[in-house]
Structure formats: structure tokens, C-alpha cells
C-alpha positions in Angstrom: -23.2 -25.8 -73.6 -26.9 -26.3 -73.4 -27.4 -29.8 -71.5 -30.9 -29.7 -70.8 -31.1 -30.5 -75.1 -28.9 -32.9 -74.5 -31.0 -34.7 -71.8 -28.7 -34.1 -69.1 -30.6 -31.3 -67.7 -29.6 -28.3 -66.6 -26.2 -29.8 -64.9 -23.9 -32.3 -64.4 -25.2 -33.6 -60.7 -23.6 -37.3 -60.7 -20.2 -39.5 -61.9 -22.4 -41.0 -64.8 -23.4 -36.9 -65.7 -20.2 -36.4 -66.9 -19.4 -40.2 -67.9 -21.5 -39.7 -71.0 -20.4 -35.5 -71.2 -16.9 -37.6 -71.3 -18.4 -39.6 -74.4 -19.6 -36.6 -76.3 -16.4 -35.0 -76.3 -13.7 -37.5 -76.6 -12.8 -38.9 -79.8 -13.9 -42.8 -79.6 -10.3 -44.3 -79.2 -9.9 -42.3 -75.7 -13.2 -42.3 -74.5 -13.1 -46.4 -74.8 -9.6 -46.1 -73.1 -10.7 -44.8 -70.2 -14.0 -46.3 -70.1 -13.1 -49.9 -71.0 -11.9 -52.9 -69.3 -10.3 -56.5 -70.2 -12.1 -59.0 -72.4 -15.5 -58.7 -72.4 -15.6 -56.1 -69.2 -17.7 -58.6 -66.6 -15.6 -57.7 -63.8 -15.4 -53.9 -64.6 -19.3 -53.8 -64.2 -19.6 -56.4 -60.7 -17.5 -53.6 -59.3 -20.8 -51.3 -60.0 -23.2 -54.3 -59.1 -21.2 -54.7 -55.7 -21.8 -51.6 -54.8 -25.6 -51.9 -55.6 -26.0 -54.7 -53.6 -25.4 -53.1 -50.2 -27.5 -51.6 -48.2 -27.5 -49.2 -45.8 -29.1 -49.1 -42.7 -31.5 -45.5 -41.8 -31.9 -44.9 -38.3 -33.7 -42.1 -37.0 -34.0 -39.1 -34.2 -30.1 -38.8 -34.2 -28.3 -36.0 -33.3 -26.7 -35.2 -37.3 -25.7 -31.4 -36.5 -21.9 -31.8 -36.6 -20.8 -33.9 -39.7 -16.9 -34.9 -39.6 -15.5 -36.0 -43.1 -11.9 -35.5 -42.0 -9.6 -38.3 -41.5 -6.1 -39.0 -42.5 -4.3 -42.0 -44.2 -0.7 -42.7 -44.0 0.2 -39.9 -42.2 -1.9 -36.8 -44.2 -4.8 -35.1 -42.9 -7.8 -35.4 -45.7 -10.9 -33.1 -45.6 -12.2 -36.3 -47.0 -11.5 -39.6 -47.2 -10.8 -39.6 -50.7 -8.3 -39.9 -53.3 -7.3 -39.3 -56.8 -5.9 -42.1 -57.9 -3.7 -42.7 -60.9 -5.0 -42.1 -64.5 -2.3 -42.9 -67.4 -3.0 -40.9 -70.4 -4.7 -39.0 -68.3 -3.5 -36.0 -70.2 -5.0 -37.2 -73.9 -8.8 -36.7 -71.9 -8.0 -32.7 -71.5 -5.3 -29.9 -71.4 -3.2 -31.2 -69.1 -5.5 -32.9 -67.4 -2.9 -34.4 -64.7 -2.2 -30.5 -63.6 -6.0 -29.5 -63.7 -7.1 -32.5 -61.9 -3.7 -31.8 -58.9 -5.1 -28.3 -58.2 -9.0 -29.4 -57.7 -8.0 -32.2 -55.2 -5.6 -29.4 -53.5 -8.8 -27.3 -53.4 -10.7 -30.2 -52.0 -8.6 -31.2 -49.3 -8.0 -34.9 -51.4 -5.2 -36.3 -52.1 -3.8 -36.7 -56.6 -1.5 -39.7 -56.8 0.3 -38.6 -60.4 1.1 -41.8 -62.5 4.5 -43.1 -64.3 2.9 -42.9 -67.4 0.8 -39.5 -67.2 1.4 -36.7 -69.9 1.9 -34.2 -67.0 5.9 -35.0 -65.6 6.3 -34.3 -62.1 7.8 -31.4 -61.9 4.6 -30.0 -63.6 2.5 -31.1 -61.6 5.0 -30.0 -58.7 4.4 -26.3 -60.3 1.0 -26.5 -60.7 0.2 -27.6 -56.8 1.9 -27.1 -53.5 0.2 -29.4 -51.9 1.7 -32.8 -51.2 1.3 -35.6 -53.9 1.6 -39.1 -54.5 3.6 -40.8 -56.7 2.3 -43.9 -58.5 5.5 -46.3 -60.0 5.5 -49.5 -62.4 8.7 -51.7 -61.5 10.4 -51.4 -64.7 12.7 -53.6 -65.9 15.2 -50.9 -66.3 15.8 -50.7 -63.1 17.8 -47.5 -63.1 14.7 -45.8 -64.4 12.7 -47.1 -61.8 14.7 -45.8 -59.4 15.4 -42.6 -60.8 11.8 -41.3 -61.4 11.4 -42.1 -57.5 14.3 -39.9 -56.6 12.7 -37.1 -58.5 9.2 -38.0 -56.8 10.6 -38.0 -53.4 12.8 -34.4 -54.5 8.6 -33.1 -55.8 7.8 -33.6 -51.8 5.9 -36.4 -52.3 5.4 -38.3 -49.0 3.4 -41.4 -50.7 5.0 -44.2 -53.3 1.7 -45.9 -54.6 3.2 -49.4 -55.9 0.9 -51.0 -58.7 1.6 -54.9 -58.3 -0.9 -56.3 -60.4 0.7 -55.5 -63.7 3.1 -58.1 -64.3 1.5 -58.5 -67.7 -1.0 -56.1 -69.5 -4.4 -57.9 -69.3 -6.3 -58.0 -72.8 -8.6 -55.0 -73.7 -10.7 -55.2 -76.4 -12.2 -52.4 -77.1 -8.1 -50.8 -77.4 -7.8 -53.2 -80.2 -11.2 -52.5 -82.1 -11.2 -48.7 -81.6 -7.0 -48.5 -82.6 -5.1 -47.7 -79.7 -3.4 -51.5 -79.5 -2.2 -53.2 -82.7 -1.1 -52.7 -86.1 -3.8 -50.9 -88.2 -4.6 -51.4 -92.2 -4.8 -48.2 -94.3 -8.7 -48.2 -94.1 -8.5 -48.4 -90.1 -5.7 -45.8 -90.3 -8.4 -43.4 -92.3 -11.1 -44.2 -89.9 -8.9 -43.4 -86.8 -7.3 -39.8 -88.6 -11.8 -39.4 -88.8 -12.2 -40.1 -84.8 -10.2 -37.0 -83.6 -10.8 -33.9 -86.8 -14.4 -34.9 -85.8 -14.1 -34.1 -82.6 -13.3 -30.4 -82.9 -13.2 -29.3 -79.5 -11.3 -31.4 -78.3 -8.7 -31.3 -81.1 -7.9 -27.6 -80.2 -8.3 -27.5 -76.9 -6.2 -31.1 -76.4 -3.9 -32.1 -79.7 -3.5 -28.2 -80.0 -2.6 -26.4 -77.6 -2.2 -29.2 -75.2 0.9 -30.1 -76.7 3.8 -32.2 -75.8 1.1 -34.7 -75.8 3.9 -37.1 -74.3 4.5 -39.0 -71.6 6.3 -36.3 -69.8 7.8 -38.6 -66.6 9.9 -41.1 -69.5 10.9 -37.9 -72.2 14.3 -38.7 -70.5 13.9 -42.7 -70.8 12.7 -42.4 -74.5 14.6 -39.3 -75.9 13.9 -40.3 -79.2 10.1 -40.3 -79.4 8.0 -38.0 -81.1 4.4 -39.6 -80.7 2.7 -41.7 -78.1 2.9 -44.5 -79.9 6.3 -44.9 -80.0 6.3 -44.3 -75.9 4.2 -46.8 -76.2 6.0 -49.1 -77.8 8.5 -48.5 -74.5 6.3 -48.9 -71.9 5.0 -51.8 -73.2 8.3 -53.8 -73.4 8.9 -52.2 -69.2 6.3 -54.2 -67.3 8.1 -56.9 -65.9 7.4 -60.5 -65.5 9.7 -61.5 -63.0 9.4 -59.2 -59.9 8.7 -61.3 -56.8 7.9 -59.9 -53.8 11.8 -59.8 -52.8 11.4 -56.8 -55.0 9.6 -54.8 -52.6 13.3 -54.4 -50.6 14.6 -52.9 -53.4 12.1 -50.4 -53.5 12.7 -49.7 -49.8 16.3 -48.6 -50.5 15.2 -46.3 -52.8 12.2 -45.1 -51.5 12.5 -43.3 -47.7 8.8 -42.7 -47.6 5.8 -44.4 -47.5 4.9 -47.3 -49.3 1.2 -48.5 -50.5 1.2 -52.0 -52.5 -2.1 -51.1 -55.3 -3.2 -54.1 -56.5 -4.2 -56.8 -53.6 -7.2 -58.5 -54.4 -6.3 -61.4 -52.1 -5.9 -62.2 -48.4 -2.7 -64.1 -48.8 -1.0 -61.8 -50.9 -2.6 -59.2 -48.1 -0.6 -61.1 -45.3 2.5 -61.3 -47.4 2.4 -57.2 -48.3 2.1 -56.8 -44.5 5.2 -59.2 -43.7 6.9 -57.3 -46.5 7.1 -54.2 -45.0 4.6 -52.3 -46.9 2.6 -49.5 -45.2 -0.6 -49.8 -47.2 -2.5 -51.7 -49.8 -5.4 -50.8 -52.2 -8.1 -53.6 -52.4 -7.8 -52.8 -55.9 -9.0 -55.5 -59.2 -7.2 -52.5 -61.5 -11.0 -51.3 -62.6 -11.7 -54.5 -64.0 -8.9 -53.5 -66.1 -6.3 -56.5 -66.0 -8.4 -60.1 -65.5 -11.7 -60.2 -66.4 -14.0 -63.3 -64.4 -12.6 -61.9 -61.0 -13.9 -60.4 -57.6 -15.3 -57.0 -57.7 -13.3 -55.3 -54.8 -16.1 -54.3 -53.1 -16.7 -57.8 -52.2 -12.9 -59.0 -51.7 -12.2 -55.7 -48.9 -13.7 -56.9 -45.6 -12.3 -60.4 -45.9 -9.2 -58.4 -46.6 -9.3 -56.0 -43.4 -10.8 -58.9 -41.3 -6.6 -60.5 -41.9 -4.6 -57.4 -41.9 -6.8 -54.2 -40.9 -4.1 -54.3 -37.5 -1.5 -54.4 -39.4 -1.2 -52.3 -42.4 -4.1 -48.9 -43.8 -6.2 -50.6 -46.1 -7.9 -48.7 -49.0 -10.0 -49.8 -51.8 -11.0 -48.9 -55.6 -13.1 -50.1 -58.2 -16.6 -48.9 -59.2 -16.4 -45.8 -56.8 -19.0 -43.5 -58.3 -20.7 -41.6 -55.6 -20.4 -40.7 -52.0 -22.6 -43.1 -51.1 -20.0 -46.0 -52.3 -17.4 -44.1 -50.2 -19.5 -44.4 -47.2 -20.3 -48.5 -47.5 -16.5 -49.1 -48.5 -15.7 -47.2 -45.3 -18.3 -49.0 -43.1 -16.4 -52.6 -44.1 -13.0 -51.4 -43.1 -11.5 -49.5 -46.1 -9.8 -45.7 -44.6 -10.2 -44.2 -47.7 -11.1 -44.6 -51.8 -9.5 -44.4 -54.8 -11.4 -42.6 -57.6 -10.3 -43.4 -60.9 -12.6 -43.9 -64.0 -14.6 -40.8 -61.8 -12.6 -38.8 -61.8 -11.3 -39.0 -65.2 -15.1 -38.8 -66.9 -15.1 -35.3 -65.2 -11.8 -33.6 -66.0 -12.6 -34.7 -70.3 -16.0 -32.9 -69.7 -15.6 -30.0 -67.7 -11.4 -29.6 -66.9 -10.6 -28.5 -63.2 -13.9 -27.2 -62.7 -15.8 -30.6 -63.6 -13.2 -32.5 -60.8 -13.8 -29.7 -58.2 -17.3 -30.4 -59.2 -17.2 -33.4 -59.1 -15.4 -33.9 -55.5 -18.2 -31.0 -54.9 -21.0 -34.0 -55.0 -19.3 -36.8 -53.6 -18.5 -34.6 -50.3 -21.8 -34.2 -50.0 -23.2 -37.2 -50.9 -20.9 -38.6 -47.7 -22.4 -36.0 -45.7 -26.1 -36.5 -46.6 -25.7 -40.3 -46.1 -24.0 -39.9 -43.4 -26.6 -38.0 -41.7 -29.5 -40.9 -42.4 -27.9 -43.2 -41.1 -27.2 -41.6 -38.2 -23.3 -41.8 -38.6 -21.0 -38.0 -37.4 -18.0 -39.1 -38.6 -16.5 -40.8 -41.3 -13.7 -42.5 -38.8 -16.7 -44.2 -37.1 -18.2 -46.2 -40.3 -18.6 -49.8 -39.1 -20.9 -52.5 -40.4 -23.8 -51.6 -38.5 -24.2 -49.0 -40.8 -24.7 -51.2 -43.1 -27.9 -53.9 -43.2 -27.2 -57.9 -43.8 -24.5 -60.3 -42.0 -21.3 -58.3 -43.4 
């Protein structure tokens, strides 16, 4: 690929560069699914803008010759404070993308989290890796199948269950409606959608043909007659349970012997409730702006939640993390680590496993540089003193 002629220089250097490569490679319907958010996408944009408003405190004449980027999250050692977060449908972005990303995470010493709605199954990711990976679960209407998924994840050696709690109902994502990922299309729309696929021949050959089967690998026994993603999707959409309450966490605990991390906490009272309910940790998250638009940026909510519960459980965050500088800011505000979503999705779509590995190496370099220029030597000791301003 001649990146110079495409306006990206000789090689991608940032998550933004990988986003542009992914946009060019993917059919529009899949890029929009990855890149889009709910309603007018204000919150998704605010996640990025909020990081830009936070300023680092540059310090000089300190010995920063030895830097430690390693940490522990929920008992697992990480080479740097990053987790590749659960990303649904990743396997339509690149051939068997979840397995590729899990290998890249293992090679970089960070954690990978498998989504319930991954293309690759738990077992396929297990076969592709040797390091333990995390598993993300929705509490479904079909509790027996949710129990089966937890048992499969435990059999695969997953130490941490990431329970997504902000999906009682599906957010309204207008890009998915416009590009045919959601809703019923007229004939003209179906033809446009088909052209969108065939007009991307590299993706078509690599993913749609060589990357089969394109089905939700974790759900094949739940929907045994399904032969396509839309057939699976109708079952998945029916499984989001608006009746779920804090009482259901006890049921999850009965069926999961490892650590439990609640993903989707944005309110201090909910964070306190999570601690009282026995969660081991939480992810401060607005689902990347994909659920309810017009809510607070995750990084803005983080310090209040850390102040309220940081001594009772481990606090992670996601939403808008695109660089190592963002990671340093989040850790300075009290997060133990950051989850990446779109960032690794762009990278795997653009260059597969090599793209994810390179993106992680770039972030590692950015974390180290930011720490050194702020006079900090250990990610575990970053604090609000690392930042300018009252927070």
C-alpha cells in the first residue's frame, strides 16, 4: 500500500491514521458500525474532546532513566495498563479478527476481552493463544444460555468476567439505520448494500470469503438454524433484558467463580451500589457513546467515581482513549487501566494482527514519553499532581 500517495505519510502513526485506513478498506456499513454512535453522536465526540481539555503538568530535571509501565489489574499482571475491550462483530472487520487481536495482545503483554457477540468463539480464541483472556457477557433473557457461556469461558481459563450493564435496551444508532445494518430495506436499498460489499474486493476476498464462517461463534448452539448474521441478530436483539436489576448480580456470582467487572457505570450512586453488591471492579464507561447520547464523557465522570469507591473496588475506564497520553491522563485521575475499543478495531481492520501490535507499541511509546516529560517513573504512582488544574 502506498500510504504516501494516500496522504498518510509512509506508515500509520496514530489511532487516527488507522481509522482512515479502516474507512478506506471496509464496506461503509461495517465502518459505520465500528465508528458510529447513538443519535447525533454528541457523546462519542465529547469522549474525545474531554481528553483534549485535560492538561498534563510538564516537569524537568528529574531522573526518568528508569520507567515502569507494568501494573496489576484484578490480580493479572500487565506490561502496560491497557485491555483490548470487547468489540462486537470484530470478525467482519478483518479475517478472524478476535483471534488476531488476542495474539497481538498476548505478544504485547496486555489483556484481551472476548465479546459475547464475537465472530470467533471462546474456544477459537483459546486455541489461538496461550495467555488468559477475559470474557464479556450480557445477562440474557435466556438465563440457561448465559450460564452455558459462563461455563465455557471458565473452561477456557478466563479469569475475569466483564458484565456489561448498560444494555437493558439497545441504543438508537442512526448510521446503522442509514446504511442498512438495522431495519428493513427496500429493494433499492438492498442493491446499494450489496454494491457496498462487492465494491471492496480486498475485504470481500479476505474476510467475506476466506474469513468464513461469519457467524456469532459463541451463539451457534443457541440459534442452530441460523445461516447468516441477520438471522443471529434477530435472536441477539431479543435477548437484551430490561428486567435486569442489581439482584441479578447474585445469580451471576453463583455461576462464576472468578473476578467480576461491571462495565457501563457512569454514576456515583451506581458505583457505590456496585461495591455494595460485591463486584470486584467497574469500568467507568458510556459505551463509547453508543447507548445514550447527551451523557457525560467517561473521563469527566471518572474522578468523582474514584473518589467515591476507589478504595472499595478497582476502577477502569473506557471511552475516547486514542493515545498513550490519554492513558496517562486517565491513570492520573484514578483509573487502574484503560480499555480500548474503536482504537483496536481500526487497527485490526487496517492491518490485522500486525496493525494491533503496532498500535499497542505506539501507545506504549506515548505512555513512556508522557511519563518522562511529566517527571513520573511509575504508572502505579500517577496522580492528579501529574495534571494541571483543580482536579
